A tleap script that builds the chain and sets N, CA, C and O, in Angstrom:
source leaprc.protein.ff14SB
mol = sequence {
  NMET LYS LYS ILE GLY GLY TYR ARG LYS LEU
  LEU ASN VAL THR GLU ASN ALA GLU LEU SER
  GLU LEU ARG SER VAL TYR LYS SER MET MET
  LYS THR TRP HIE PRO ASP ARG PHE GLN ASP
  ASP ASN ARG ALA GLU ALA GLU GLU LYS SER
  LYS THR ILE ILE GLU ALA TYR HIE PHE LEU
  VAL SER ILE ALA PRO GLU THR ARG ALA GLN
  THR LEU PRO ASP TYR THR ALA THR THR THR
  LEU SER ASN ILE ALA ASP PHE GLU TYR LYS
  GLN GLN VAL LEU LYS VAL THR PHE LEU ASP
  GLY ASN VAL TYR GLU TYR PHE GLY VAL PRO
  LYS ALA VAL TYR ILE LYS LEU ILE ASN ALA
  ASP SER PRO GLY ARG PHE ALA ARG ARG HIE
  ILE PHE ASN GLU PHE VAL TYR ARG SER VAL
  ASN LYS LEU VAL ALA SER CALA
}
set mol.1.N position { 146.073 80.642 94.725 }
set mol.1.CA position { 147.467 81.649 95.485 }
set mol.1.C position { 148.468 80.745 95.992 }
set mol.1.O position { 149.548 81.175 96.397 }
set mol.2.N position { 148.042 78.947 95.994 }
set mol.2.CA position { 149.040 77.847 96.290 }
set mol.2.C position { 149.681 77.822 95.154 }
set mol.2.O position { 150.850 77.915 95.530 }
set mol.3.N position { 149.700 77.748 93.826 }
set mol.3.CA position { 150.328 77.333 92.502 }
set mol.3.C position { 151.183 78.608 93.319 }
set mol.3.O position { 152.136 78.421 94.075 }
set mol.4.N position { 150.760 79.550 93.067 }
set mol.4.CA position { 151.831 81.344 93.217 }
set mol.4.C position { 152.966 81.085 93.972 }
set mol.4.O position { 154.097 81.352 93.566 }
set mol.5.N position { 152.738 80.601 95.006 }
set mol.5.CA position { 153.781 80.332 96.192 }
set mol.5.C position { 154.520 79.120 95.724 }
set mol.5.O position { 155.745 79.046 95.826 }
set mol.6.N position { 153.885 78.302 95.282 }
set mol.6.CA position { 154.602 76.861 95.085 }
set mol.6.C position { 155.458 76.940 93.751 }
set mol.6.O position { 156.312 76.068 93.594 }
set mol.7.N position { 155.209 78.463 92.230 }
set mol.7.CA position { 156.290 78.764 91.990 }
set mol.7.C position { 157.302 79.458 92.333 }
set mol.7.O position { 158.475 79.137 92.144 }
set mol.8.N position { 156.900 80.463 92.865 }
set mol.8.CA position { 158.218 80.984 93.554 }
set mol.8.C position { 158.764 80.578 94.610 }
set mol.8.O position { 159.599 81.256 95.210 }
set mol.9.N position { 158.549 79.936 94.820 }
set mol.9.CA position { 159.601 78.905 95.796 }
set mol.9.C position { 159.949 77.819 94.980 }
set mol.9.O position { 160.422 76.937 95.697 }
set mol.10.N position { 159.937 77.645 94.358 }
set mol.10.CA position { 160.563 76.844 93.389 }
set mol.10.C position { 161.665 77.445 92.313 }
set mol.10.O position { 162.502 76.773 91.710 }
set mol.11.N position { 161.512 78.534 92.241 }
set mol.11.CA position { 162.399 79.529 91.796 }
set mol.11.C position { 162.986 80.024 92.631 }
set mol.11.O position { 164.134 80.403 92.397 }
set mol.12.N position { 162.358 80.214 94.022 }
set mol.12.CA position { 163.466 80.596 94.989 }
set mol.12.C position { 163.154 82.549 94.732 }
set mol.12.O position { 164.179 83.218 94.863 }
set mol.13.N position { 162.159 83.160 94.478 }
set mol.13.CA position { 162.043 84.496 93.725 }
set mol.13.C position { 160.912 84.837 94.965 }
set mol.13.O position { 160.140 84.069 95.539 }
set mol.14.N position { 161.113 86.173 95.126 }
set mol.14.CA position { 160.275 86.604 96.469 }
set mol.14.C position { 158.877 87.427 95.096 }
set mol.14.O position { 159.083 87.391 93.883 }
set mol.15.N position { 157.822 87.955 95.622 }
set mol.15.CA position { 157.245 88.399 95.430 }
set mol.15.C position { 156.700 89.755 94.448 }
set mol.15.O position { 155.685 90.013 93.801 }
set mol.16.N position { 158.366 90.626 94.834 }
set mol.16.CA position { 158.662 91.605 94.178 }
set mol.16.C position { 159.800 91.307 93.000 }
set mol.16.O position { 160.440 92.232 92.502 }
set mol.17.N position { 160.026 89.620 92.524 }
set mol.17.CA position { 160.866 90.030 91.203 }
set mol.17.C position { 160.909 90.725 90.055 }
set mol.17.O position { 159.864 91.100 89.523 }
set mol.18.N position { 161.867 90.930 89.640 }
set mol.18.CA position { 161.516 91.763 88.503 }
set mol.18.C position { 161.797 91.065 87.377 }
set mol.18.O position { 162.706 90.241 87.470 }
set mol.19.N position { 160.930 91.257 85.741 }
set mol.19.CA position { 161.233 90.271 85.055 }
set mol.19.C position { 163.066 89.728 84.910 }
set mol.19.O position { 163.578 88.628 84.699 }
set mol.20.N position { 163.531 90.847 85.100 }
set mol.20.CA position { 165.203 89.897 84.951 }
set mol.20.C position { 165.769 89.296 86.082 }
set mol.20.O position { 166.792 88.618 86.182 }
set mol.21.N position { 164.959 89.643 86.909 }
set mol.21.CA position { 165.560 88.507 88.116 }
set mol.21.C position { 164.713 86.920 87.743 }
set mol.21.O position { 165.085 85.746 87.753 }
set mol.22.N position { 163.825 87.394 87.528 }
set mol.22.CA position { 162.988 85.899 86.829 }
set mol.22.C position { 163.550 85.483 85.983 }
set mol.22.O position { 163.747 84.289 86.212 }
set mol.23.N position { 164.266 85.992 84.386 }
set mol.23.CA position { 165.246 85.249 83.804 }
set mol.23.C position { 166.437 84.692 83.948 }
set mol.23.O position { 166.978 83.694 83.473 }
set mol.24.N position { 166.832 85.754 84.899 }
set mol.24.CA position { 168.034 85.102 85.118 }
set mol.24.C position { 168.201 83.739 86.388 }
set mol.24.O position { 169.186 83.073 86.706 }
set mol.25.N position { 167.338 83.726 86.689 }
set mol.25.CA position { 167.017 82.670 87.886 }
set mol.25.C position { 166.653 80.974 87.224 }
set mol.25.O position { 167.019 79.842 87.540 }
set mol.26.N position { 165.737 81.553 86.152 }
set mol.26.CA position { 165.108 80.743 85.218 }
set mol.26.C position { 166.371 80.382 84.332 }
set mol.26.O position { 166.113 79.210 84.059 }
set mol.27.N position { 167.395 80.625 83.809 }
set mol.27.CA position { 168.279 80.688 82.881 }
set mol.27.C position { 169.034 79.532 83.584 }
set mol.27.O position { 168.977 78.383 83.148 }
set mol.28.N position { 169.809 79.903 84.789 }
set mol.28.CA position { 170.810 79.134 85.903 }
set mol.28.C position { 170.141 77.848 85.886 }
set mol.28.O position { 170.634 76.873 85.319 }
set mol.29.N position { 168.937 77.822 86.544 }
set mol.29.CA position { 167.860 76.184 87.049 }
set mol.29.C position { 168.135 75.931 85.356 }
set mol.29.O position { 168.785 74.903 85.169 }
set mol.30.N position { 167.869 76.461 84.448 }
set mol.30.CA position { 167.596 75.446 83.211 }
set mol.30.C position { 169.172 74.886 82.882 }
set mol.30.O position { 169.293 73.718 82.511 }
set mol.31.N position { 170.284 75.683 83.016 }
set mol.31.CA position { 171.663 74.872 82.950 }
set mol.31.C position { 171.521 74.108 83.775 }
set mol.31.O position { 171.897 73.012 83.358 }
set mol.32.N position { 171.097 74.048 84.979 }
set mol.32.CA position { 171.368 72.808 85.561 }
set mol.32.C position { 170.826 71.615 85.279 }
set mol.32.O position { 171.491 70.581 85.223 }
set mol.33.N position { 169.492 71.686 85.070 }
set mol.33.CA position { 168.379 70.770 85.027 }
set mol.33.C position { 168.021 70.503 83.744 }
set mol.33.O position { 166.900 70.048 83.516 }
set mol.34.N position { 168.846 70.728 82.813 }
set mol.34.CA position { 168.304 70.854 81.376 }
set mol.34.C position { 169.014 69.299 80.966 }
set mol.34.O position { 170.192 68.976 81.120 }
set mol.35.N position { 167.977 68.534 80.441 }
set mol.35.CA position { 167.942 67.120 80.244 }
set mol.35.C position { 168.762 66.900 79.280 }
set mol.35.O position { 169.005 65.695 79.356 }
set mol.36.N position { 169.332 67.336 78.421 }
set mol.36.CA position { 170.781 66.367 77.715 }
set mol.36.C position { 172.096 66.850 78.293 }
set mol.36.O position { 173.089 66.880 77.566 }
set mol.37.N position { 172.174 67.317 79.851 }
set mol.37.CA position { 173.213 67.023 80.758 }
set mol.37.C position { 173.410 65.931 81.157 }
set mol.37.O position { 174.536 65.582 81.510 }
set mol.38.N position { 172.528 65.256 81.191 }
set mol.38.CA position { 171.942 64.480 82.287 }
set mol.38.C position { 171.893 62.398 81.547 }
set mol.38.O position { 171.055 62.205 80.665 }
set mol.39.N position { 172.430 61.631 81.816 }
set mol.39.CA position { 172.715 60.036 80.857 }
set mol.39.C position { 171.315 60.081 81.430 }
set mol.39.O position { 170.616 60.988 81.880 }
set mol.40.N position { 171.078 58.154 81.169 }
set mol.40.CA position { 169.873 57.695 80.829 }
set mol.40.C position { 169.024 57.595 82.313 }
set mol.40.O position { 167.804 57.670 82.460 }
set mol.41.N position { 170.418 57.338 83.715 }
set mol.41.CA position { 169.550 57.458 84.681 }
set mol.41.C position { 168.834 58.417 85.202 }
set mol.41.O position { 167.751 58.318 85.780 }
set mol.42.N position { 169.491 59.399 84.976 }
set mol.42.CA position { 168.416 60.793 85.225 }
set mol.42.C position { 167.742 61.880 84.712 }
set mol.42.O position { 167.310 62.980 85.058 }
set mol.43.N position { 167.855 60.810 83.300 }
set mol.43.CA position { 167.450 62.076 82.187 }
set mol.43.C position { 165.869 62.373 82.641 }
set mol.43.O position { 165.505 63.526 82.874 }
set mol.44.N position { 165.057 61.354 82.735 }
set mol.44.CA position { 163.404 61.388 82.977 }
set mol.44.C position { 162.725 62.423 84.339 }
set mol.44.O position { 161.732 63.147 84.411 }
set mol.45.N position { 163.828 62.056 85.315 }
set mol.45.CA position { 163.611 63.390 86.090 }
set mol.45.C position { 164.108 64.439 85.765 }
set mol.45.O position { 163.226 65.272 85.980 }
set mol.46.N position { 165.360 65.160 85.205 }
set mol.46.CA position { 165.581 66.131 84.062 }
set mol.46.C position { 164.516 66.757 83.665 }
set mol.46.O position { 164.195 67.873 84.075 }
set mol.47.N position { 163.764 65.962 82.676 }
set mol.47.CA position { 163.155 66.627 81.728 }
set mol.47.C position { 161.595 67.037 82.488 }
set mol.47.O position { 160.872 67.975 82.153 }
set mol.48.N position { 161.302 65.918 83.730 }
set mol.48.CA position { 160.116 66.429 84.348 }
set mol.48.C position { 160.627 68.019 85.692 }
set mol.48.O position { 159.980 68.875 86.294 }
set mol.49.N position { 161.349 67.834 85.640 }
set mol.49.CA position { 161.880 69.700 86.382 }
set mol.49.C position { 161.609 70.305 85.649 }
set mol.49.O position { 160.647 71.071 85.599 }
set mol.50.N position { 163.074 69.923 84.278 }
set mol.50.CA position { 162.910 70.930 83.530 }
set mol.50.C position { 161.322 71.445 82.893 }
set mol.50.O position { 161.237 72.524 82.306 }
set mol.51.N position { 160.444 70.795 83.034 }
set mol.51.CA position { 159.117 71.649 82.139 }
set mol.51.C position { 158.722 72.007 83.362 }
set mol.51.O position { 157.793 72.796 83.188 }
set mol.52.N position { 159.000 71.798 85.023 }
set mol.52.CA position { 158.437 72.278 85.875 }
set mol.52.C position { 158.871 73.643 85.737 }
set mol.52.O position { 158.049 74.557 85.664 }
set mol.53.N position { 160.275 73.861 85.693 }
set mol.53.CA position { 160.794 74.840 85.794 }
set mol.53.C position { 160.440 76.218 84.549 }
set mol.53.O position { 160.639 77.419 84.733 }
set mol.54.N position { 159.968 75.662 83.512 }
set mol.54.CA position { 159.567 76.393 82.140 }
set mol.54.C position { 158.343 76.722 82.689 }
set mol.54.O position { 158.002 77.865 82.384 }
set mol.55.N position { 157.499 76.081 83.444 }
set mol.55.CA position { 155.832 76.070 83.371 }
set mol.55.C position { 156.156 77.478 84.920 }
set mol.55.O position { 155.762 78.642 84.859 }
set mol.56.N position { 156.680 77.065 85.720 }
set mol.56.CA position { 156.943 78.171 86.590 }
set mol.56.C position { 157.099 79.415 86.037 }
set mol.56.O position { 156.252 80.294 86.199 }
set mol.57.N position { 158.398 79.623 85.209 }
set mol.57.CA position { 158.340 81.110 84.894 }
set mol.57.C position { 157.888 81.715 83.618 }
set mol.57.O position { 158.123 82.867 83.255 }
set mol.58.N position { 157.226 80.832 82.990 }
set mol.58.CA position { 156.159 81.652 82.400 }
set mol.58.C position { 154.940 82.056 82.962 }
set mol.58.O position { 154.307 83.002 82.495 }
set mol.59.N position { 154.473 81.246 84.174 }
set mol.59.CA position { 153.401 81.806 84.901 }
set mol.59.C position { 153.338 83.014 85.880 }
set mol.59.O position { 152.469 83.832 86.180 }
set mol.60.N position { 154.693 82.768 86.271 }
set mol.60.CA position { 155.049 83.558 87.090 }
set mol.60.C position { 155.378 85.408 86.228 }
set mol.60.O position { 155.108 86.532 86.650 }
set mol.61.N position { 156.109 84.904 84.807 }
set mol.61.CA position { 156.458 86.442 83.847 }
set mol.61.C position { 154.492 86.946 83.512 }
set mol.61.O position { 153.887 88.016 83.441 }
set mol.62.N position { 154.146 85.618 83.403 }
set mol.62.CA position { 152.702 86.252 83.085 }
set mol.62.C position { 152.257 87.026 84.220 }
set mol.62.O position { 151.525 87.929 83.813 }
set mol.63.N position { 152.408 87.049 85.590 }
set mol.63.CA position { 151.675 87.807 86.161 }
set mol.63.C position { 152.463 88.960 86.793 }
set mol.63.O position { 151.811 89.694 87.536 }
set mol.64.N position { 153.546 89.189 86.645 }
set mol.64.CA position { 154.692 90.006 87.539 }
set mol.64.C position { 153.984 91.413 86.747 }
set mol.64.O position { 153.521 91.567 85.617 }
set mol.65.N position { 154.178 92.497 88.141 }
set mol.65.CA position { 154.269 93.401 87.720 }
set mol.65.C position { 154.482 94.297 86.432 }
set mol.65.O position { 153.615 95.109 86.108 }
set mol.66.N position { 155.510 94.157 85.788 }
set mol.66.CA position { 155.634 94.949 84.578 }
set mol.66.C position { 154.889 94.227 83.460 }
set mol.66.O position { 154.200 94.932 82.723 }
set mol.67.N position { 154.939 92.833 83.222 }
set mol.67.CA position { 153.668 92.372 82.658 }
set mol.67.C position { 152.564 92.936 82.265 }
set mol.67.O position { 152.152 93.393 81.199 }
set mol.68.N position { 152.025 92.781 83.674 }
set mol.68.CA position { 150.586 93.692 83.583 }
set mol.68.C position { 150.844 94.970 83.815 }
set mol.68.O position { 149.928 95.282 84.576 }
set mol.69.N position { 151.642 96.119 83.617 }
set mol.69.CA position { 151.754 96.889 83.343 }
set mol.69.C position { 151.601 97.177 81.921 }
set mol.69.O position { 150.799 98.041 81.566 }
set mol.70.N position { 152.457 96.382 80.891 }
set mol.70.CA position { 152.544 96.630 79.449 }
set mol.70.C position { 151.265 96.407 79.245 }
set mol.70.O position { 150.750 97.347 78.639 }
set mol.71.N position { 150.044 94.978 79.669 }
set mol.71.CA position { 149.172 95.036 79.270 }
set mol.71.C position { 147.817 95.698 79.446 }
set mol.71.O position { 146.709 95.497 78.949 }
set mol.72.N position { 148.443 96.816 80.595 }
set mol.72.CA position { 147.319 97.412 81.327 }
set mol.72.C position { 146.175 97.708 80.039 }
set mol.72.O position { 145.135 97.067 79.887 }
set mol.73.N position { 146.575 98.666 79.302 }
set mol.73.CA position { 145.738 99.345 78.535 }
set mol.73.C position { 144.406 97.953 77.737 }
set mol.73.O position { 143.191 97.774 77.815 }
set mol.74.N position { 144.992 97.613 77.383 }
set mol.74.CA position { 144.250 95.813 76.118 }
set mol.74.C position { 143.286 95.360 78.028 }
set mol.74.O position { 142.073 95.152 78.061 }
set mol.75.N position { 143.957 95.322 79.007 }
set mol.75.CA position { 142.768 94.815 80.115 }
set mol.75.C position { 141.822 95.837 80.875 }
set mol.75.O position { 140.939 95.441 81.636 }
set mol.76.N position { 142.054 97.119 80.628 }
set mol.76.CA position { 141.281 97.887 81.054 }
set mol.76.C position { 139.979 98.343 79.774 }
set mol.76.O position { 138.789 98.599 79.958 }
set mol.77.N position { 140.662 98.313 78.678 }
set mol.77.CA position { 139.085 98.106 77.701 }
set mol.77.C position { 138.710 96.654 77.406 }
set mol.77.O position { 137.800 96.467 76.598 }
set mol.78.N position { 139.326 95.582 77.986 }
set mol.78.CA position { 138.516 94.478 78.115 }
set mol.78.C position { 137.514 94.090 78.916 }
set mol.78.O position { 136.538 93.389 78.647 }
set mol.79.N position { 138.019 94.900 80.514 }
set mol.79.CA position { 137.057 95.096 81.274 }
set mol.79.C position { 136.139 95.807 81.655 }
set mol.79.O position { 135.292 95.642 82.533 }
set mol.80.N position { 136.438 97.039 80.591 }
set mol.80.CA position { 135.585 98.438 80.894 }
set mol.80.C position { 134.239 98.404 79.873 }
set mol.80.O position { 133.068 98.582 80.206 }
set mol.81.N position { 134.875 98.066 78.265 }
set mol.81.CA position { 133.930 97.829 77.385 }
set mol.81.C position { 133.323 96.348 76.758 }
set mol.81.O position { 132.365 96.251 75.991 }
set mol.82.N position { 134.065 95.342 77.243 }
set mol.82.CA position { 133.387 93.953 76.939 }
set mol.82.C position { 132.323 93.506 77.907 }
set mol.82.O position { 132.290 94.119 78.974 }
set mol.83.N position { 131.650 92.762 77.759 }
set mol.83.CA position { 130.566 91.777 78.521 }
set mol.83.C position { 131.096 90.975 79.006 }
set mol.83.O position { 132.292 91.090 78.737 }
set mol.84.N position { 130.794 89.651 79.990 }
set mol.84.CA position { 130.896 88.643 80.199 }
set mol.84.C position { 130.545 87.535 79.735 }
set mol.84.O position { 129.750 87.097 80.565 }
set mol.85.N position { 130.626 86.959 79.087 }
set mol.85.CA position { 130.488 85.570 77.969 }
set mol.85.C position { 130.251 84.314 78.986 }
set mol.85.O position { 129.173 83.719 79.014 }
set mol.86.N position { 131.512 83.917 79.938 }
set mol.86.CA position { 130.921 82.976 80.619 }
set mol.86.C position { 132.439 82.926 82.097 }
set mol.86.O position { 133.586 83.371 82.077 }
set mol.87.N position { 131.851 82.364 82.898 }
set mol.87.CA position { 132.884 82.221 84.022 }
set mol.87.C position { 132.871 80.970 84.492 }
set mol.87.O position { 131.952 80.167 84.330 }
set mol.88.N position { 134.171 80.732 85.248 }
set mol.88.CA position { 134.226 79.132 85.854 }
set mol.88.C position { 134.989 79.412 86.821 }
set mol.88.O position { 136.010 79.997 86.458 }
set mol.89.N position { 134.867 79.153 88.370 }
set mol.89.CA position { 135.281 78.822 89.226 }
set mol.89.C position { 135.774 77.489 90.085 }
set mol.89.O position { 134.953 76.583 90.227 }
set mol.90.N position { 136.951 77.367 90.596 }
set mol.90.CA position { 138.060 76.221 90.693 }
set mol.90.C position { 139.138 76.407 91.625 }
set mol.90.O position { 140.255 76.833 91.331 }
set mol.91.N position { 138.621 75.961 93.111 }
set mol.91.CA position { 140.229 76.418 94.162 }
set mol.91.C position { 141.050 77.267 93.993 }
set mol.91.O position { 142.266 77.264 93.800 }
set mol.92.N position { 139.821 78.467 94.132 }
set mol.92.CA position { 140.007 80.186 94.744 }
set mol.92.C position { 140.342 80.514 92.457 }
set mol.92.O position { 140.723 81.684 92.397 }
set mol.93.N position { 140.322 80.219 91.716 }
set mol.93.CA position { 140.551 80.444 90.430 }
set mol.93.C position { 139.124 80.873 89.547 }
set mol.93.O position { 138.292 80.081 89.105 }
set mol.94.N position { 139.113 82.103 89.455 }
set mol.94.CA position { 137.919 82.888 88.550 }
set mol.94.C position { 138.255 82.517 87.443 }
set mol.94.O position { 139.150 83.339 87.246 }
set mol.95.N position { 138.232 81.924 86.583 }
set mol.95.CA position { 138.332 82.032 84.767 }
set mol.95.C position { 137.184 82.580 84.377 }
set mol.95.O position { 136.076 82.127 84.664 }
set mol.96.N position { 137.463 83.881 83.501 }
set mol.96.CA position { 136.867 84.873 83.246 }
set mol.96.C position { 136.911 84.819 81.612 }
set mol.96.O position { 137.956 85.108 81.030 }
set mol.97.N position { 135.528 84.369 80.768 }
set mol.97.CA position { 135.668 84.605 79.309 }
set mol.97.C position { 134.726 86.220 78.705 }
set mol.97.O position { 133.505 86.304 78.580 }
set mol.98.N position { 135.482 87.043 78.494 }
set mol.98.CA position { 134.677 88.145 77.820 }
set mol.98.C position { 133.876 87.809 76.181 }
set mol.98.O position { 134.381 86.943 75.466 }
set mol.99.N position { 132.899 88.406 75.812 }
set mol.99.CA position { 132.809 88.704 74.356 }
set mol.99.C position { 133.818 88.833 73.402 }
set mol.99.O position { 133.589 88.427 72.263 }
set mol.100.N position { 134.780 89.276 73.646 }
set mol.100.CA position { 136.062 90.328 72.669 }
set mol.100.C position { 136.920 89.075 72.613 }
set mol.100.O position { 137.956 88.962 71.957 }
set mol.101.N position { 136.231 87.936 73.558 }
set mol.101.CA position { 137.074 86.774 72.815 }
set mol.101.C position { 138.623 86.462 73.950 }
set mol.101.O position { 139.413 85.518 73.953 }
set mol.102.N position { 138.572 87.400 74.594 }
set mol.102.CA position { 140.309 87.324 75.554 }
set mol.102.C position { 139.396 86.637 77.262 }
set mol.102.O position { 138.264 86.842 77.699 }
set mol.103.N position { 140.297 85.997 77.674 }
set mol.103.CA position { 140.013 85.037 78.802 }
set mol.103.C position { 141.241 85.433 79.689 }
set mol.103.O position { 142.426 85.199 79.454 }
set mol.104.N position { 140.762 86.005 80.629 }
set mol.104.CA position { 141.322 85.660 82.590 }
set mol.104.C position { 141.496 85.316 83.315 }
set mol.104.O position { 140.509 85.426 84.041 }
set mol.105.N position { 142.561 84.655 83.960 }
set mol.105.CA position { 142.166 84.120 85.279 }
set mol.105.C position { 142.325 84.517 86.608 }
set mol.105.O position { 143.513 84.331 86.872 }
set mol.106.N position { 141.870 84.870 87.368 }
set mol.106.CA position { 141.713 85.979 88.728 }
set mol.106.C position { 142.215 84.484 90.067 }
set mol.106.O position { 141.774 83.351 90.256 }
set mol.107.N position { 143.455 85.421 90.792 }
set mol.107.CA position { 143.508 84.187 91.757 }
set mol.107.C position { 143.378 85.019 93.425 }
set mol.107.O position { 143.413 86.170 93.861 }
set mol.108.N position { 143.231 83.775 93.900 }
set mol.108.CA position { 143.105 83.912 95.294 }
set mol.108.C position { 141.352 84.521 95.742 }
set mol.108.O position { 140.928 85.175 96.695 }
set mol.109.N position { 140.688 83.910 94.510 }
set mol.109.CA position { 139.102 84.316 94.498 }
set mol.109.C position { 138.666 83.996 95.938 }
set mol.109.O position { 139.449 83.142 96.353 }
set mol.110.N position { 137.941 84.245 96.695 }
set mol.110.CA position { 137.162 83.091 97.869 }
set mol.110.C position { 136.150 82.924 97.653 }
set mol.110.O position { 135.461 83.928 97.478 }
set mol.111.N position { 135.815 82.226 97.598 }
set mol.111.CA position { 134.365 81.451 97.224 }
set mol.111.C position { 132.693 82.372 97.857 }
set mol.111.O position { 131.577 81.974 97.523 }
set mol.112.N position { 132.810 82.988 98.321 }
set mol.112.CA position { 131.838 83.998 98.829 }
set mol.112.C position { 131.927 85.366 97.746 }
set mol.112.O position { 130.997 86.143 97.534 }
set mol.113.N position { 133.530 85.443 97.029 }
set mol.113.CA position { 132.645 86.565 96.336 }
set mol.113.C position { 132.625 86.009 94.993 }
set mol.113.O position { 132.385 86.700 94.004 }
set mol.114.N position { 132.822 85.036 94.960 }
set mol.114.CA position { 132.264 84.267 93.263 }
set mol.114.C position { 131.194 83.698 93.687 }
set mol.114.O position { 130.794 82.916 92.825 }
set mol.115.N position { 130.402 83.712 94.784 }
set mol.115.CA position { 128.584 83.221 95.076 }
set mol.115.C position { 128.238 84.315 95.264 }
set mol.115.O position { 127.072 84.113 94.924 }
set mol.116.N position { 128.251 85.585 95.586 }
set mol.116.CA position { 128.135 87.421 95.350 }
set mol.116.C position { 127.890 87.082 93.913 }
set mol.116.O position { 126.756 86.881 93.480 }
set mol.117.N position { 129.215 87.008 93.020 }
set mol.117.CA position { 129.377 87.191 91.537 }
set mol.117.C position { 127.798 86.496 90.532 }
set mol.117.O position { 127.084 87.156 89.777 }
set mol.118.N position { 127.676 85.194 90.842 }
set mol.118.CA position { 126.486 84.498 90.757 }
set mol.118.C position { 125.070 84.980 90.922 }
set mol.118.O position { 124.146 84.909 90.112 }
set mol.119.N position { 125.091 85.571 92.342 }
set mol.119.CA position { 123.734 85.907 92.812 }
set mol.119.C position { 123.235 87.653 92.645 }
set mol.119.O position { 122.300 88.283 93.140 }
set mol.120.N position { 124.461 88.073 91.615 }
set mol.120.CA position { 124.361 89.852 91.385 }
set mol.120.C position { 123.453 89.718 90.386 }
set mol.120.O position { 123.409 88.680 89.725 }
set mol.121.N position { 122.604 90.782 90.156 }
set mol.121.CA position { 121.864 91.423 89.158 }
set mol.121.C position { 122.938 91.494 87.855 }
set mol.121.O position { 122.982 90.640 86.970 }
set mol.122.N position { 123.618 92.447 87.911 }
set mol.122.CA position { 125.041 92.315 86.460 }
set mol.122.C position { 126.006 91.721 87.070 }
set mol.122.O position { 126.265 92.249 88.151 }
set mol.123.N position { 126.886 90.486 86.700 }
set mol.123.CA position { 127.774 90.330 87.004 }
set mol.123.C position { 128.993 91.029 86.356 }
set mol.123.O position { 130.046 91.147 86.982 }
set mol.124.N position { 128.858 91.428 85.263 }
set mol.124.CA position { 129.438 92.248 84.778 }
set mol.124.C position { 129.831 93.616 85.873 }
set mol.124.O position { 130.982 94.002 86.080 }
set mol.125.N position { 128.672 94.174 86.447 }
set mol.125.CA position { 128.926 95.320 87.171 }
set mol.125.C position { 129.444 94.889 88.959 }
set mol.125.O position { 129.859 95.719 89.768 }
set mol.126.N position { 129.338 93.982 89.120 }
set mol.126.CA position { 129.568 93.644 90.266 }
set mol.126.C position { 131.396 92.746 90.346 }
set mol.126.O position { 132.126 92.604 91.327 }
set mol.127.N position { 131.557 92.418 89.260 }
set mol.127.CA position { 133.560 92.236 89.032 }
set mol.127.C position { 133.953 93.269 88.679 }
set mol.127.O position { 135.086 93.428 89.131 }
set mol.128.N position { 133.566 94.268 87.975 }
set mol.128.CA position { 134.093 95.557 87.776 }
set mol.128.C position { 134.226 96.314 89.223 }
set mol.128.O position { 134.917 97.332 89.233 }
set mol.129.N position { 133.960 96.129 89.754 }
set mol.129.CA position { 133.702 96.867 91.309 }
set mol.129.C position { 134.676 95.725 92.040 }
set mol.129.O position { 135.646 96.277 92.559 }
set mol.130.N position { 134.672 94.789 92.155 }
set mol.130.CA position { 135.588 93.653 92.972 }
set mol.130.C position { 136.002 92.210 92.859 }
set mol.130.O position { 136.053 91.179 93.529 }
set mol.131.N position { 136.271 92.678 91.657 }
set mol.131.CA position { 137.102 91.417 90.643 }
set mol.131.C position { 138.266 91.815 90.555 }
set mol.131.O position { 139.226 91.758 91.323 }
set mol.132.N position { 138.060 92.379 89.188 }
set mol.132.CA position { 138.812 92.760 87.999 }
set mol.132.C position { 140.127 93.950 88.490 }
set mol.132.O position { 140.917 94.147 87.567 }
set mol.133.N position { 140.406 94.643 89.635 }
set mol.133.CA position { 141.030 95.514 89.890 }
set mol.133.C position { 141.508 94.861 91.459 }
set mol.133.O position { 142.418 95.450 92.042 }
set mol.134.N position { 141.010 93.903 91.976 }
set mol.134.CA position { 141.158 93.216 93.494 }
set mol.134.C position { 142.119 92.301 93.367 }
set mol.134.O position { 142.709 92.189 94.442 }
set mol.135.N position { 142.570 91.553 92.494 }
set mol.135.CA position { 142.999 89.988 92.713 }
set mol.135.C position { 143.977 90.252 91.503 }
set mol.135.O position { 143.810 90.915 90.479 }
set mol.136.N position { 145.207 89.411 92.020 }
set mol.136.CA position { 145.880 88.976 90.684 }
set mol.136.C position { 145.085 88.467 90.145 }
set mol.136.O position { 143.980 88.032 90.469 }
set mol.137.N position { 146.187 88.536 88.381 }
set mol.137.CA position { 145.040 88.171 87.152 }
set mol.137.C position { 146.345 88.287 86.200 }
set mol.137.O position { 147.213 89.159 86.216 }
set mol.138.N position { 146.226 87.167 85.380 }
set mol.138.CA position { 146.613 86.923 83.842 }
set mol.138.C position { 146.103 86.709 82.492 }
set mol.138.O position { 145.285 85.789 82.478 }
set mol.139.N position { 146.287 87.190 81.469 }
set mol.139.CA position { 145.690 86.603 80.507 }
set mol.139.C position { 145.957 85.416 79.978 }
set mol.139.O position { 147.111 85.191 79.615 }
set mol.140.N position { 144.911 84.390 79.825 }
set mol.140.CA position { 145.154 82.688 79.063 }
set mol.140.C position { 145.237 83.101 77.725 }
set mol.140.O position { 145.538 82.109 77.061 }
set mol.141.N position { 145.102 84.180 76.946 }
set mol.141.CA position { 145.136 84.349 75.651 }
set mol.141.C position { 146.437 84.361 75.299 }
set mol.141.O position { 146.839 83.789 74.286 }
set mol.142.N position { 147.317 85.118 76.235 }
set mol.142.CA position { 148.871 85.505 75.913 }
set mol.142.C position { 149.591 85.094 77.149 }
set mol.142.O position { 149.876 85.830 78.094 }
set mol.143.N position { 149.860 83.775 77.015 }
set mol.143.CA position { 150.633 83.219 78.162 }
set mol.143.C position { 151.642 83.571 78.481 }
set mol.143.O position { 152.072 83.550 79.634 }
set mol.144.N position { 152.531 84.187 76.945 }
set mol.144.CA position { 154.223 84.616 77.254 }
set mol.144.C position { 154.173 85.597 76.812 }
set mol.144.O position { 153.682 86.049 75.778 }
set mol.145.N position { 154.918 86.143 77.936 }
set mol.145.CA position { 154.554 88.047 77.680 }
set mol.145.C position { 156.477 88.070 77.188 }
set mol.145.O position { 157.255 87.128 77.042 }
set mol.146.N position { 156.672 89.436 77.063 }
set mol.146.CA position { 157.862 90.108 76.533 }
set mol.146.C position { 158.669 90.052 77.840 }
set mol.146.O position { 158.416 90.987 78.600 }
set mol.147.N position { 159.759 88.997 78.360 }
set mol.147.CA position { 160.075 89.422 78.958 }
set mol.147.C position { 161.519 89.587 78.503 }
set mol.147.O position { 162.319 90.208 79.203 }
savepdb mol mol.pdb
quit
């Protein structure tokens, strides 16, 4: 969740920002921070800043409600029809790999929920009930959605 908040703060957008707003903010920031606009002194700083802006934009597009709505049928098919192949947890981010090859990240997952997932008789059933539709997610396979 820290990552999401940091990216929103960097681009100065709200939680409800639409794709069109994200795109216009991204374009204006890239016009300002594009490395070709800078001389040797500030070029390295501009390159780093532009990389961060690009990363933030792509990340926020991937978790935007419009993007999730576009990919909902695929997501629903994966989470209901495919079993979990593997999962890993790091700093409130749960990364779930499914047998069909799709990989999703879930943000803001408390450690207690992760521990319950590990101890569940059926991790797939537990995840369907308590994780898949409860937390902000994004597809790792399709990092760039149509914006």
